[in-house]
C-alpha positions as CSV (number, residue, x, y, z in Angstrom):
1,M,120.7,108.9,110.7
2,D,123.2,106.0,111.1
3,A,122.5,102.7,110.0
4,R,121.6,100.9,113.3
5,H,118.9,103.3,113.6
6,M,117.5,102.7,110.2
7,L,117.7,98.9,111.0
8,L,115.4,99.2,114.0
9,Y,113.4,101.6,112.3
10,R,112.6,98.8,109.7
11,Q,112.5,96.0,112.1
12,I,109.7,98.0,114.2
13,G,108.0,98.3,110.8
14,A,108.4,94.8,109.6
15,K,106.7,93.8,113.2
16,I,104.0,96.3,113.0
17,A,102.7,94.9,109.4
18,Y,103.1,91.2,110.9
19,Y,101.0,91.8,113.5
20,R,98.8,93.7,111.6
21,T,98.4,90.7,109.1
22,L,98.1,88.2,111.6
23,E,94.8,90.3,112.8
24,G,93.5,90.2,109.6
25,M,93.7,94.0,109.2
26,S,94.5,96.2,106.2
27,Q,96.8,99.3,106.8
28,E,93.7,101.5,106.1
29,D,91.8,99.4,109.2
30,L,94.4,99.6,111.6
31,A,95.0,103.4,110.7
32,R,91.3,104.5,111.1
33,K,91.2,102.4,114.4
34,I,94.0,104.7,115.8
35,A,93.7,107.5,114.3
36,I,96.2,107.9,112.0
37,S,96.4,108.5,107.9
38,K,97.5,104.9,106.1
39,S,100.0,106.7,104.1
40,T,101.8,107.0,107.6
41,L,100.7,103.6,108.7
42,S,102.5,102.6,105.2
43,K,105.7,105.1,105.9
44,I,105.9,103.4,109.5
45,E,105.7,100.1,107.8
46,R,108.2,100.5,105.4
47,G,110.7,102.0,108.5
48,K,110.2,105.3,106.3
49,Y,108.7,107.5,109.1
50,N,112.0,107.8,111.0
51,S,112.2,111.4,112.5
52,G,108.9,111.6,114.2
53,L,108.1,108.1,115.1
54,S,106.5,108.5,118.8
55,I,106.3,106.3,121.7
56,A,102.6,107.6,121.7
57,T,102.3,106.5,118.3
58,L,103.7,102.8,118.8
59,L,102.1,102.5,122.0
60,N,98.6,103.5,119.8
61,I,99.8,100.8,117.6
62,A,100.4,98.0,120.2
63,D,96.9,99.0,121.5
64,G,95.4,98.6,117.9
65,L,97.0,95.1,117.4
66,K,96.5,93.8,120.6
67,V,100.0,93.3,121.3
68,E,102.2,94.5,124.1
69,L,104.9,97.3,123.2
70,Y,108.2,95.2,123.5
71,S,106.8,92.7,120.8
72,L,107.1,95.5,118.3
73,L,110.6,96.6,119.9
74,M,112.3,93.2,120.3
75,C,114.4,91.9,117.8
76,T,115.8,88.5,117.5
77,Q,119.8,88.4,115.9
78,E,118.0,86.3,113.0
79,E,115.7,89.3,112.4
80,L,118.9,91.7,112.7
81,H,120.8,89.6,110.4
82,V,118.4,89.5,107.6
83,L,117.7,93.0,107.9
84,R,121.2,94.0,107.7
85,A,121.6,91.5,104.5
86,Q,118.6,93.5,103.2
87,A,120.0,97.0,103.7
88,E,123.4,95.6,102.1
89,R,121.4,94.4,98.9
90,E,119.7,98.0,98.8
91,K,123.0,99.8,99.0
92,T,124.3,97.6,96.5
93,K,122.0,98.6,94.1
94,R,122.8,102.5,94.6
């Protein structure tokens, strides 16, 4: 998977965690609400559930968080900058 895709998965995961926190929900609460495992939700939030993240799952997450799907997919230039910097830091740690 290329770096751009990895950044997008991380960005989506970070948005999910952000909106979940705003709703005062734990990972377990949201996972139960949308009928996925806590482990799966954790992987999605960390950007590690890359190969099988479906639109249906994203729609369920958006519904569970009471946000529009586009809210999870939109990314500002500042957010991309932060994610790229984070990816570079992790790359140099290896």
